[in-house]
Structures are given as C-alpha cells and as structure tokens.
C-alpha positions in Angstrom: 103.7 -37.3 271.8 104.9 -38.0 268.2 103.4 -40.4 265.7 106.2 -42.7 264.5 104.1 -45.1 262.4 100.5 -45.7 261.8 98.7 -48.1 259.5 95.1 -49.3 258.9 94.0 -52.0 256.4 90.7 -53.8 256.1 90.6 -57.6 255.7 88.9 -57.1 252.3 91.3 -54.4 251.2 88.4 -51.9 250.9 89.0 -48.9 253.2 85.4 -47.9 253.1 84.3 -51.0 255.1 87.3 -51.3 257.4 86.1 -51.3 261.0 89.4 -50.4 262.6 90.7 -46.9 263.1 93.6 -44.9 264.6 93.1 -41.6 266.4 95.8 -39.2 267.6 95.1 -35.8 269.2 97.4 -33.6 271.3 96.6 -35.5 274.4 95.3 -39.0 273.4 96.3 -41.8 271.0 93.9 -44.6 270.4 93.2 -47.7 268.3 89.6 -48.7 267.8 88.3 -52.1 266.6 84.7 -52.3 265.6 83.3 -55.8 266.3 82.2 -57.9 263.4 78.4 -57.8 263.3 76.9 -61.2 262.5 73.3 -59.9 262.8 73.2 -58.3 259.3 71.6 -55.2 260.7 72.6 -51.9 258.9 73.0 -48.4 260.2 72.4 -46.3 257.2 74.7 -48.0 254.7 77.2 -49.1 257.4 77.6 -52.4 259.3 77.4 -52.2 263.1 81.1 -52.6 263.7 81.9 -49.5 261.5 79.1 -47.6 263.2 80.4 -48.3 266.7 84.0 -47.5 265.6 83.0 -44.2 264.1 81.2 -43.1 267.3 84.2 -44.0 269.4 86.6 -42.3 267.0 84.6 -39.1 267.1 84.3 -39.2 270.9 88.1 -39.7 271.4 88.8 -36.7 269.1 86.7 -34.5 271.5 87.9 -35.8 274.9 88.6 -32.8 277.2 92.0 -32.0 278.8 93.0 -34.2 281.6 89.9 -36.5 281.4 90.1 -39.6 283.6 89.5 -43.1 282.1 86.0 -43.5 283.3 84.8 -40.2 282.0 86.4 -41.1 278.7 84.6 -44.4 278.6 81.4 -42.6 279.5 81.9 -40.1 276.6 82.4 -42.9 274.1 79.4 -44.8 275.5 77.2 -41.7 275.3 78.2 -40.9 271.7 77.3 -44.4 270.5 74.1 -44.5 272.5 73.0 -41.2 270.8 73.5 -42.8 267.4 71.6 -46.0 268.1 67.9 -46.5 267.9 65.9 -48.0 270.8 64.8 -51.5 271.1 68.1 -53.3 270.6 68.8 -56.3 272.8 72.3 -56.6 274.4 73.3 -59.2 271.8 72.2 -57.0 268.9 74.0 -53.9 269.9 77.0 -52.9 267.7 80.2 -52.6 269.7 83.9 -51.6 269.6 87.0 -52.4 271.6 89.2 -49.4 272.3 92.6 -48.8 273.8 93.6 -45.2 274.6 96.9 -43.7 275.8 96.6 -40.5 277.8 99.6 -38.3 277.5 98.7 -36.1 280.4 98.0 -39.0 282.8 100.6 -41.3 281.2 98.1 -44.2 281.3 96.8 -46.8 279.0 93.0 -47.4 279.1 91.9 -50.7 277.7 88.3 -51.5 277.0 88.2 -54.8 275.3 90.9 -56.6 273.4 92.8 -54.0 271.4 96.4 -54.7 272.5 99.3 -52.6 273.5 103.0 -53.2 273.9 106.2 -51.5 275.0 109.7 -52.7 275.7 109.8 -55.4 278.4 106.0 -55.9 278.6 104.8 -59.5 278.4 102.3 -60.1 275.6 100.0 -61.8 278.1 99.6 -58.4 279.8 99.0 -56.2 276.8 97.1 -58.6 274.6 94.5 -60.3 276.7 91.9 -62.7 275.1 88.5 -63.0 276.7 87.3 -66.4 277.9 84.2 -66.4 275.7 86.4 -66.0 272.6 88.7 -68.8 273.7 85.7 -71.0 274.0 84.3 -70.1 270.6 87.8 -70.7 269.1 88.0 -74.1 270.6 84.5 -75.1 269.3 85.5 -74.0 265.8 88.8 -75.8 265.8 87.3 -79.0 267.2 84.6 -79.1 264.6 87.1 -78.5 261.8 89.4 -81.2 263.1 86.4 -83.6 263.2 85.3 -82.7 259.6 88.9 -83.1 258.4 89.2 -86.5 260.1 85.9 -87.5 258.5 87.2 -86.4 255.1 84.5 -83.9 254.4 86.9 -81.0 254.2 90.5 -80.6 253.2 92.7 -78.4 255.4 94.9 -77.7 252.3 92.4 -75.2 250.8 90.3 -72.7 252.7 86.7 -72.5 251.5 84.0 -70.0 252.3 81.7 -72.7 253.8 83.4 -73.1 257.1 81.6 -75.7 259.2 83.6 -74.7 262.3 82.5 -71.1 262.0 78.9 -72.2 261.6 79.1 -74.3 264.7 80.7 -71.5 266.8 78.3 -68.9 265.4 75.6 -70.0 267.9 77.8 -68.7 270.6 79.3 -65.8 268.6 75.8 -64.5 267.8 74.8 -64.5 271.4 77.9 -63.5 273.3 76.9 -59.8 273.2 74.5 -60.6 276.0 77.6 -61.1 278.1 79.2 -57.8 277.1 79.7 -55.3 280.0 78.5 -57.9 282.5 80.4 -59.2 285.5 81.2 -62.9 285.6 83.5 -65.5 284.2 82.4 -64.9 280.6 81.8 -61.1 280.9 83.9 -58.7 279.0 84.1 -55.0 278.2 83.3 -53.0 275.0 81.7 -49.8 274.0 78.1 -50.6 273.0 76.1 -47.6 274.3 75.5 -49.1 277.7 77.5 -48.4 280.9 80.8 -50.3 281.1 81.4 -51.6 284.6 84.5 -49.7 286.0 86.1 -53.0 287.1 86.2 -54.1 283.4 88.2 -51.0 282.3 92.0 -51.8 282.5 94.0 -48.8 283.6 97.7 -49.4 283.0 100.3 -46.8 284.0 103.2 -46.5 281.6 106.5 -46.8 283.5 109.0 -44.0 283.5 111.8 -44.6 281.1 109.5 -46.0 278.4 109.7 -43.7 275.4 107.8 -45.6 272.8 104.4 -47.3 272.9 102.6 -49.5 270.3 98.9 -50.0 270.2 97.3 -52.5 267.7 94.0 -54.2 267.1 93.8 -58.0 267.3 94.3 -58.2 263.5 97.9 -58.3 264.6 98.6 -61.6 266.5 102.0 -60.2 267.5 102.6 -56.5 268.2 106.1 -55.9 267.0 108.3 -53.0 267.9 107.9 -51.7 264.4 105.1 -51.9 261.8 107.4 -53.9 259.5 108.0 -56.5 262.3 104.3 -56.8 263.0 103.5 -57.2 259.3 106.3 -59.7 258.8 105.1 -61.9 261.7 101.5 -61.7 260.4 102.5 -62.7 256.9 104.4 -65.7 258.2 101.5 -66.9 260.3 99.0 -66.3 257.6 101.0 -68.6 255.3 101.5 -71.2 257.9 97.9 -71.2 259.3 95.4 -69.9 256.7 92.5 -71.8 258.4 93.4 -69.9 261.7 93.2 -73.0 263.9 96.7 -73.3 265.2 99.1 -70.3 265.7 96.4 -67.9 264.5 93.6 -69.8 266.3 90.4 -67.7 265.8 86.8 -67.7 265.0 87.2 -67.2 261.2 89.7 -68.0 258.5 91.0 -66.0 255.6 88.2 -66.2 253.1 88.8 -66.2 249.3 89.4 -62.6 248.2 90.5 -61.4 251.6 94.0 -60.2 252.6 93.8 -61.4 256.2 91.4 -62.9 258.7 90.5 -59.5 260.2 90.9 -55.8 259.8 94.1 -54.4 261.4 95.4 -51.2 262.8 98.8 -50.3 264.2 100.1 -47.2 265.9 103.6 -46.5 267.3 104.0 -43.2 269.2 107.0 -41.6 270.9 106.1 -40.4 274.3 
C-alpha cells in the first residue's frame, strides 16, 4: 500500500483546531472526521471533535495485525472512552466518523459518513448521508428561503447570524442521542459507547481495483485526484456559499473561513 496523495485543511485555516486527520500504517489507511461540537464543552484546551479525532487516530495507529472490523471499532471506542470523564449524556459525547481500509483483509470499514471512492463505484454507495442530517439540512434551507422571501436576509452575502442554522440547531444539538442506536434516524460514530455491528459498513474492495480514495465530507465530490476534488469544491463554494443548494448542509462558509467544513483527502495505491 502506497500513499499517492494526502491533504488535510481546517475550515478556519488553522491546523491546530482542525478536527480531520489522515492515518496510514503498514496495514491500515484511514480518514477521521471529528464531529463539530455545539455544546461548547472543552477537553483540556480542545473541542470535543478534536478530542474524539485524536483518540481514533491513536487507536488506528496501534491496530494489531489482521484485526477484524468489529475489533477495530471496539479499539477506537475503548480509546475514546478512556479519555472521557463520566456523567456525559449521549447527546453531549464527543464523536468522530471514521473510514478505514484494511490492506490485509482488502476491506473498507465505514463508521459514519467519511466517504470512499474507487473507479466505477457510485457516489451513493461510498458517500452516504444519514437521514437525521438530511432533515436538519432541509429545516435550515427552508428557514433561509422563508427569511429571504420576507426580505430579512440577502442571499447575496453570507453573514455569521444564520437564522437557518439557529433553527436547525435544536435538532443538531440533540441528535447525538440517536448516535449508535437502531432506528430510522440512528447512525454510527465513535463516541466511547458500543457501536451496533449492524451500523458498521464492511465493503470488500473488488479485485482489479488498484487505487482507493477516502475523504471526509468536507469534500462534496471525491475526485480521482486531490486536484479534481479541490477544483470541484472550489466551483461549488463559489456557486453556493450559503450551502443550501448543491452544497446543501447545516452551515455556510462564515466570514474568515476557507470552507464550510474541515477536509481531509487520501489516495492510496493498493
């Protein structure tokens, strides 16, 4: 397994607060996306998303030879649990999405919405979007459309006071209670609690595929190269800075930011 390209950039441009990471060892390649923490809780000097990302990063670096996906998930879960204090509710727990490629098993393990791609794979397979996020995105977009129609905001200029984000935050701030639960709104992430095995996607990489791309959801399109991924992102950011159409999401590009989210990209030759 050979690294062809890798890149990480935080939405603020400050690498010290970026919550995405790339990890490559002799047997595993992974992209980790710490979830934005809206609680304001700090772990030392770090936000929850960075804290969860760091725990998963360290756990992946220490995965043993030939580990299966569920033991790998358990290792990340245990590492984060050991770094958290007690008394956190499900909604308060910091979390991270992780996608890992196992060279030995030739499998992709997807816990959450870090995407993957290879030649011929439909984006709908490698870049899923959980239902609760789609609902939050729709709430935000509808509120912004209503405010624009009423003339209270202009869609020509993004401002920090985002009424759509504020409206969706009631759900965003509580959706952690659905994390690692089974049901229509349930979804997987590493948060220090057990991840139901049925929520861990195990995707065998077909024979004949010699390159694999893994990227966080800061890239709406995972291109076959970093340049292609960056180019597509730049076009979409210019076209949809409010992130309500092609980039539909729960937040826009705030003043002073370089994008709507941290981003990480990895391309490996298998």
